[in-house]
C-alpha positions as CSV (number, residue, x, y, z in Angstrom):
1,M,196.8,67.9,-159.3
2,Y,196.6,69.2,-155.7
3,S,194.5,72.2,-154.7
4,T,195.6,75.5,-153.2
5,E,192.3,75.6,-151.3
6,Q,191.4,73.8,-148.1
7,S,188.3,73.1,-146.2
8,F,188.9,74.3,-142.6
9,K,187.6,76.2,-139.7
10,H,189.7,79.0,-138.2
11,D,189.0,77.8,-134.7
12,Q,190.0,74.2,-135.5
13,P,192.7,73.0,-133.0
14,A,195.9,72.5,-135.0
15,A,198.0,69.4,-135.0
16,T,201.7,68.5,-135.6
17,G,202.6,66.5,-138.7
18,I,205.7,64.4,-139.3
19,L,206.5,63.6,-142.9
20,I,208.9,60.7,-143.5
21,T,210.2,60.4,-147.0
22,N,212.3,58.0,-149.0
23,L,213.5,57.7,-152.6
24,G,210.6,55.9,-154.1
25,T,209.6,52.9,-156.2
26,P,207.8,52.0,-159.4
27,D,204.2,51.1,-159.1
28,A,204.8,47.6,-160.6
29,P,207.8,45.6,-161.9
30,T,206.9,46.3,-165.5
31,A,208.7,48.2,-168.3
32,A,205.9,50.7,-168.5
33,A,206.0,51.5,-164.8
34,L,209.8,51.7,-164.8
35,R,209.7,54.1,-167.7
36,R,207.4,56.5,-165.7
37,Y,209.5,56.1,-162.6
38,L,212.9,56.4,-164.2
39,G,211.7,59.4,-166.3
40,E,210.8,61.2,-163.1
41,F,213.9,60.1,-161.1
42,L,216.5,60.7,-163.8
43,W,215.1,64.1,-164.9
44,D,215.7,65.5,-161.4
45,P,218.5,68.1,-161.9
46,R,219.8,67.2,-158.4
47,V,220.3,63.6,-159.5
48,V,221.8,64.3,-162.9
49,E,223.7,67.6,-163.3
50,Q,223.9,68.0,-167.0
51,P,222.7,70.7,-169.4
52,R,218.9,70.1,-169.6
53,W,218.6,70.1,-173.4
54,L,221.5,67.5,-173.8
55,W,220.3,65.3,-171.0
56,W,216.7,65.4,-172.3
57,L,218.0,64.0,-175.6
58,V,220.0,61.3,-173.9
59,L,217.3,60.4,-171.4
60,H,214.4,60.2,-173.9
61,G,216.4,59.1,-176.9
62,V,218.4,56.3,-175.3
63,I,218.0,55.5,-171.6
64,L,214.2,55.3,-171.4
65,N,214.1,53.1,-174.5
66,I,216.6,50.6,-173.1
67,R,216.8,50.7,-169.3
68,P,213.1,50.2,-168.3
69,A,213.0,46.5,-169.4
70,K,216.2,45.7,-167.8
71,S,215.3,47.4,-164.5
72,A,211.8,45.7,-164.5
73,A,213.6,42.3,-164.7
74,S,215.6,43.3,-161.6
75,Y,212.6,44.5,-159.7
76,R,210.8,41.3,-160.4
77,K,213.5,39.5,-158.5
78,V,212.7,41.5,-155.3
79,W,209.0,42.1,-155.7
80,R,206.9,40.5,-153.0
81,E,203.3,39.6,-152.4
82,D,202.8,43.0,-150.6
83,G,204.5,44.8,-153.5
84,S,207.7,46.8,-153.5
85,P,209.9,46.1,-150.4
86,L,210.7,49.8,-150.0
87,L,207.0,50.8,-150.0
88,A,205.8,48.0,-147.8
89,I,208.6,48.6,-145.2
90,G,208.0,52.3,-145.4
91,Q,204.3,51.9,-144.6
92,R,205.1,49.7,-141.6
93,Q,207.7,52.3,-140.4
94,R,205.1,55.0,-140.7
95,Q,202.5,53.0,-138.7
96,L,205.0,52.1,-135.9
97,L,206.5,55.5,-135.7
98,E,203.1,57.2,-135.4
99,A,201.9,54.6,-132.8
100,G,205.0,55.2,-130.7
101,L,204.9,59.0,-130.8
102,R,201.2,59.1,-130.1
103,Q,201.8,57.3,-126.8
104,Q,203.9,60.3,-125.8
105,F,202.2,63.2,-127.6
106,G,198.6,62.2,-128.1
107,E,196.2,62.0,-131.0
108,H,197.1,65.5,-132.3
109,L,200.3,64.1,-133.9
110,H,200.2,62.5,-137.4
111,V,202.8,60.7,-139.5
112,A,202.6,60.5,-143.3
113,L,204.8,58.8,-145.8
114,G,205.8,60.4,-149.1
115,M,208.2,59.2,-151.8
116,R,210.4,61.6,-153.8
117,Y,209.6,59.7,-157.0
118,G,206.5,57.6,-157.6
119,N,203.7,56.9,-155.2
120,P,202.6,57.9,-152.5
121,S,204.0,61.2,-153.6
122,I,205.3,63.9,-151.3
123,A,202.5,66.2,-152.5
124,A,199.9,63.6,-151.5
125,A,201.5,63.1,-148.1
126,L,201.6,66.9,-147.4
127,E,197.9,67.1,-148.5
128,E,197.1,64.3,-146.0
129,L,198.8,66.3,-143.2
130,R,197.1,69.5,-144.2
131,D,193.7,67.8,-144.2
132,K,194.5,66.8,-140.6
133,H,195.1,70.5,-139.7
134,C,198.8,70.2,-139.2
135,R,200.1,73.7,-138.6
136,K,203.6,72.4,-138.0
137,I,205.3,69.8,-140.2
138,I,208.6,68.1,-139.3
139,V,210.3,66.5,-142.3
140,L,212.4,63.4,-141.7
141,P,214.0,62.2,-145.0
142,L,215.1,58.6,-144.2
143,Y,218.6,59.3,-145.6
144,P,221.0,59.1,-142.6
145,Q,223.7,60.9,-144.6
146,Y,222.8,64.3,-146.3
147,S,223.3,64.6,-150.0
148,A,222.1,67.2,-152.5
149,T,220.9,64.2,-154.6
150,T,218.6,63.0,-151.9
151,T,217.9,65.3,-148.9
152,A,218.1,68.5,-150.9
153,S,216.0,67.1,-153.6
154,T,213.3,66.3,-151.0
155,F,213.4,69.9,-149.9
156,D,212.9,71.0,-153.5
157,A,209.8,68.8,-153.8
158,I,208.3,70.1,-150.6
159,A,208.9,73.7,-151.5
160,D,207.3,73.1,-154.9
161,V,204.1,72.0,-153.1
162,L,204.1,74.6,-150.4
163,K,204.5,77.5,-152.7
164,R,201.0,76.8,-153.9
165,W,199.4,76.7,-150.4
166,R,197.6,79.7,-149.0
167,R,198.7,78.9,-145.5
168,V,202.2,77.5,-145.2
169,P,202.8,75.5,-142.0
170,A,205.8,76.0,-139.7
171,L,208.4,73.7,-141.3
172,Q,211.4,72.0,-139.8
173,M,213.6,69.6,-141.7
174,I,216.1,67.1,-140.2
175,D,218.8,67.0,-142.8
176,D,221.3,64.5,-141.4
177,Y,221.6,61.9,-138.7
178,S,224.8,60.2,-139.8
179,D,226.3,60.3,-136.3
180,H,223.2,60.2,-134.1
181,P,224.0,57.8,-131.2
182,A,220.6,56.0,-131.4
183,Y,221.1,55.3,-135.1
184,I,224.6,54.0,-134.6
185,D,223.5,51.9,-131.7
186,A,220.7,50.4,-133.8
187,L,223.2,49.6,-136.6
188,A,225.6,48.0,-134.2
189,A,222.9,45.9,-132.5
190,S,221.7,44.6,-135.9
191,V,225.2,43.4,-136.7
192,R,225.7,41.8,-133.3
193,R,222.4,39.9,-133.5
194,Y,223.2,38.7,-137.0
195,W,226.6,37.5,-135.9
196,Q,225.2,35.8,-132.8
197,Q,222.9,33.7,-135.1
198,H,225.3,33.1,-138.0
199,G,228.9,33.6,-136.7
200,E,231.4,36.3,-137.6
201,P,233.1,36.6,-141.0
202,E,236.7,37.6,-141.8
203,R,235.6,41.0,-142.9
204,L,232.6,43.4,-142.8
205,L,232.0,45.7,-145.7
206,M,229.9,48.8,-145.1
207,S,228.5,49.7,-148.5
208,F,226.9,53.1,-149.2
209,H,225.2,54.4,-152.3
210,G,227.7,56.4,-154.4
211,I,227.6,59.8,-156.0
212,P,229.8,61.2,-158.9
213,E,233.2,62.4,-157.8
214,R,232.5,65.9,-159.2
215,Y,229.5,66.3,-157.0
216,F,231.8,65.8,-154.0
217,K,234.4,68.2,-155.3
218,A,231.6,70.8,-155.9
219,G,230.7,70.7,-152.2
220,D,228.4,67.7,-151.5
221,P,229.5,66.5,-148.0
222,Y,227.9,63.0,-148.5
223,P,231.1,60.9,-148.7
224,C,232.5,62.5,-145.6
225,L,229.2,61.8,-143.7
226,C,229.4,58.1,-144.9
227,R,232.9,57.8,-143.6
228,R,231.8,59.3,-140.3
229,T,229.0,56.7,-140.0
230,A,231.4,53.9,-141.0
231,R,234.0,54.9,-138.4
232,L,231.4,55.1,-135.6
233,L,229.9,51.8,-136.5
234,R,233.4,50.2,-136.7
235,E,234.2,51.6,-133.2
236,A,230.9,50.5,-131.8
237,L,231.7,46.9,-133.0
238,Q,235.3,47.2,-131.7
239,L,236.7,46.3,-135.1
240,D,239.9,47.7,-136.7
241,E,240.1,49.1,-140.2
242,T,241.3,45.8,-141.6
243,R,238.2,43.9,-140.6
244,A,235.6,46.6,-141.3
245,Q,235.9,48.9,-144.4
246,L,233.8,51.3,-146.4
247,S,232.8,51.2,-150.0
248,F,230.4,52.9,-152.5
249,Q,228.0,51.1,-154.8
250,S,225.4,51.8,-157.6
251,R,227.5,53.9,-159.9
252,F,225.9,54.8,-163.2
253,G,227.4,56.2,-166.4
254,R,231.0,56.6,-167.5
255,E,232.3,59.3,-165.2
256,A,234.2,58.6,-162.0
257,W,232.2,58.2,-158.8
258,V,233.5,58.3,-155.2
259,Q,235.7,55.4,-154.3
260,P,236.4,52.7,-153.3
261,Y,233.8,50.8,-155.3
262,T,231.9,48.0,-153.7
263,D,232.2,45.5,-156.5
264,A,235.9,46.2,-157.0
265,T,236.6,45.9,-153.3
266,L,234.9,42.5,-153.1
267,K,236.8,41.2,-156.1
268,A,240.1,42.4,-154.7
269,W,239.4,40.8,-151.3
270,A,238.6,37.5,-152.8
271,A,241.8,37.7,-154.9
272,E,243.7,38.4,-151.7
273,G,242.4,35.2,-150.1
274,V,239.5,36.5,-148.0
275,K,237.0,33.7,-147.8
276,S,234.1,35.1,-145.8
277,V,232.4,38.6,-146.0
278,D,229.3,40.2,-144.6
279,V,228.0,43.3,-146.2
280,I,225.8,45.9,-144.5
281,C,224.3,49.1,-146.1
282,P,224.1,51.7,-143.4
283,G,222.9,54.5,-145.7
284,F,219.7,52.6,-146.5
285,S,216.9,52.8,-143.9
286,S,214.9,50.2,-145.8
287,D,215.7,47.3,-148.0
288,C,215.1,47.9,-151.7
289,L,216.4,47.0,-155.1
290,E,219.9,48.3,-154.4
291,T,220.3,46.3,-151.2
292,I,218.4,43.1,-152.1
293,E,219.4,42.6,-155.7
294,E,222.6,44.6,-156.2
295,V,224.3,43.9,-152.9
296,G,222.6,40.7,-151.9
297,M,222.7,39.0,-155.3
298,E,224.9,40.7,-157.9
299,N,227.8,41.5,-155.7
300,R,227.6,38.1,-154.0
301,D,228.2,36.6,-157.5
302,Y,231.3,38.8,-158.0
303,F,232.8,37.7,-154.7
304,L,232.2,34.0,-155.2
305,A,233.4,34.1,-158.8
306,A,236.6,35.8,-157.7
307,G,237.4,33.0,-155.2
308,G,235.4,33.9,-152.1
309,E,233.5,31.2,-150.3
310,Q,230.9,32.8,-148.0
311,Y,229.0,36.0,-148.6
312,R,226.1,37.3,-146.6
313,Y,224.0,40.5,-146.7
314,I,222.9,41.9,-143.3
315,P,219.5,43.4,-143.8
316,A,218.7,47.1,-143.4
317,L,217.2,48.3,-140.2
318,N,213.7,48.4,-141.8
319,D,210.9,48.2,-139.2
320,D,213.1,46.8,-136.5
321,A,211.9,48.0,-133.0
322,Q,215.3,49.5,-132.2
323,H,215.3,51.4,-135.5
324,I,211.8,52.8,-134.8
325,A,212.9,53.8,-131.3
326,A,216.0,55.5,-132.8
327,L,213.8,57.5,-135.2
328,Q,211.6,58.5,-132.3
329,Q,214.7,59.6,-130.3
330,L,216.0,61.5,-133.3
331,L,212.8,63.5,-133.5
332,L,212.8,64.2,-129.8
333,D,216.4,65.4,-130.0
334,K,216.2,67.5,-133.2
335,A,212.6,68.7,-133.3
336,R,210.6,70.6,-130.7
337,L,207.6,68.3,-130.2
338,S,204.9,69.5,-127.9
339,Q,202.6,67.5,-125.7
340,E,199.8,70.0,-126.2
341,P,197.9,70.8,-129.4
342,V,198.9,74.0,-131.2
343,A,196.4,76.7,-130.4
344,P,194.0,77.6,-133.1
345,A,194.6,80.7,-135.2
């Protein structure tokens, strides 16, 4: 439980904080840890828009009794010596981003990492910045394409913490960078490097996490932003719409999600005679279960079983130097960073 009180001096020079956030990860690849993590994640009304009483019965009566063990088995496939890939990469991103920004803006700038679900929590990250006397906090959710299920949910979590603070910092939130030139350039460069090392495939599939179709129809712009990113990446690589296409992955439940689906697309391509495919996930700033296991393993099996011969996953941008530089440029372009400490109150 975080405190509303803070140890401070009124004449303490104030600093600027940058909060980078991502979806989150369980603490361990075990059924018990997955039950806690999924319970938090799937109870978020931004993620599952169902009547609360009905969804509580489904979640606690069915899903959390079945899915944790299955999900834990999947996480064990991707868990590494340094733990969850998403968390380990996020920690390196935080360190590199802070080091790069401090070269320009000095020691009064601090970067913290918070996860929407699991640990380190957004509440803990905000407390870390408050303890460092950050009077201004810039929030950068590492979701390039805005969605209510991710970016807006992050805002909810931040607001839930700040409403308990006596002194609320100046707050700025970067809600979308789906078409930022530095981000597109970093994506294109990663594909070019991969192809220089491994050769080009017949087709490139740009796979984004999906959302239910009814969320899109209700006003969530996420699919449109994904299509924007896909178009800009395709143009940067000078590929036509036959060679580079978009799809959506990770659907859950029985209702329709935005299409085309990644698994169905890969099966159809193989049936058409396409022999080699590379897949990239431009909506993921870090590799995680959905990229490593679902795209890198599960969908590979679908493509090969349907007649494909070569399937490769191009890693996420992760802690690549050009990605960190792109995030720095994004902050410079969209946030008013100062080279001087904020004056004390």
